[in-house]
Residue, then its C-alpha position, 0 to 999 in steps of 0.5 A: x865064483x871067480x878066483x880072488x886076486x891076492x897080493x902078488x898075483x898080477x897075472x890079470x894085470x900083466x895080460x892087460x898091461x903088456x899089450x898097452x905097454x907094447x902099443x905105447x912103445x910102438x907110438x912115435x913120440x910127438x914131433x918137437x916144435x922147431x926152433x925159432x929162426x931169424x927169418x921168422x921174425x917180423x923185424x930186422x935182426x942183426x947179430x954181431x959176434x965178440x969181434x963185431x963181425x956180423x953172423x946173422x942178417x935176416x931177410x927183413x934186415x936186408x929189406x930195411x937196410x937195402x943191403x943183401x945178407x951175402x954182402x953183410x955176413x962176416x963184415x964189421x957191423x959199423x961198415x954194414x950199417x952206418x947210422x946217424x942221429x938227428x944231429x948227424x953224429x955217428x951213432x956207433x961212435x956215440x954209443x961204442x957198444x964194445x968199448x963203452x960202459x960194461x954196465x950197459x945191457x941194452x939201448x932202447x929203441x930210437x929213431x936213427x938215419x941211414x946214409x941215404x937219409x931214410x929213417x929207421x927204428x933201432x934197438x940194441x941188446x948187449x949180451x955179456x959173458x958175465x955181469x960187467x964182462x966183455x961183450x960176446x954178442x951185439x943184437x940189433x933189431x930194426x923196424x920201419x919208421x914209415x908208420x911213425x912218420x905217417x902218424x907224425x905227419x897226420x898230427x902236424x896236419x891236424x895242428x896246422x889245420x886247427x891253427x888255420x881254422x882258429x885264426x880267422x874267427x879269433x881274429x874277427x872276435x878280437x877285432x870287433x870286441x876291441x872296436x866295440x870297447x873303444x868306440x861304443x859311444x860312436x857306433x850306431x845301434x845297427x853297427x853294434x848289433x852287426x858286430x855282436x852277431x858276428x862275434x856270436x857266429x865266430x864263437x859258435x864256429x870255434x865251439x864247433x871246431x873244438x867239438x870236432x877235434x874232441x870227436x876225432x880224438x875219441x874216435x881214434x883212441x877208441x874212447x868214444x862213449x855212447x849213451x843209448x836211449x830209444x831214439x825217434x829217427x824221423x823226429x831227429x831228422x825234423x829237428x835238424x831240418x828245423x835248425x837249417x831253416x832257422x839258420x836261413x835256409x828255405x824250408x822248401x829245400x828239404x824233404x823228409x820221407x819215412x817209408x814203413x814202420x821202424x823198429x825200436x832203435x837204441x842209439x845215442x840221440x846226440x850223436x845221431x843228430x850230429x851225424x844227420x846234421x853233418x850229412x845235411x850240411x854237407x848236402x847243402x854246402x856241396x850239393x844243389x837242389x832239394x835235399x832229400x832225407x829218406x828213412x826206412x827199415x833195413x835188415x831189422x834196423x833202419x837206413x837213412x839216406x841223405x841225397x842232393x841234386x848236385x853234380x855228385x862225388x867223382x867215382x875216384x874220390x868215393x874211397x877218400x871222402x871219409x878220410x881226415x881232411x878230405x875236401x872238395x875243390x871248394x875247400x869248405x870246412x875243416x875236412x873232418x865232418x865225414x870222418x867223424x860221421x863214419x866213426x860215430x856210425x861205426x861206434x853204433x855198429x852201423x855202416x855208411x856208403x856214398x854213391x849216386x843219388x837217383x836224382x843224379x847228385x850224391x847219396x850218403x846212406x848209413x844203416x843202424x842196427x836195432x836191438x835193446x842193450x843189456x842194461x835196458 
């Protein structure tokens, strides 16, 4: 039997503990994380000391302001970075960081202008030696306003396009309605029917535009909802073609081909119909000859191709056709249709491409994955 270990006898523990302690002491300490440097920041950073002299001017600040760090360090921040508001007032005189209210600790980000007219987003932090004390550091962050400007321009373009597209049908509706109300007894039946049909068509046009705008808003905000059910893609394509024929197109202009059995497709039926309708309308309006719709299996899902026999899309324009407001030289429609199509397809997990059809015209081909959603 081994000798029992009693209190005070730690010989066994020492034999095992000492090598471990020695090994631990030999291990180097883990390297500490380096402090964050001004050059690591994605925004421009400018720091002025208690006298207003610049002590930090990182690379991004130099890029945004167009001033080299060597020319900025040690100089008064007002001389290095003159800023003006939208009314042309000197921003530093308006805010007076060093001589203004001592209760202020920050300036929220706002859009200001450099001397050359460029826009820049500026925020400030007032570092004081104590509450209500004097300013010991002025910390400024700079960000490019280009992204914000682009978004504002896109919003302005959208509003302008919507106003233009709404003005025409609403003017027509107003004119014909006023005529019918004031001259009902003097109008022939044929004139009445023509005016009412025009009003009905213009009302449909306004409704379609509003639907497109709602779709654009939901796509861009990520709030697009899909109500998935089992969808028969060929049946939806036939419904779209029947709608075009009912609107006056010749039935011979459309050809539907279904190649092979398709898997069970769980999709949003209304949005799939909207996708096909937009692509077929695009082929009818901008293409020529027969519009071919080909539906076939593709990598466990399905692929739908809409082809025409027109001139096709120039290779240089292929990368732009799915942007908002893209239009051909003929300028038909709002320029939102293909943007919406792409958004609806991608919301389903699919993809769309544009290329040259075998017959020489344009081919829009989109794919949709199969599979049963979790709730089914």
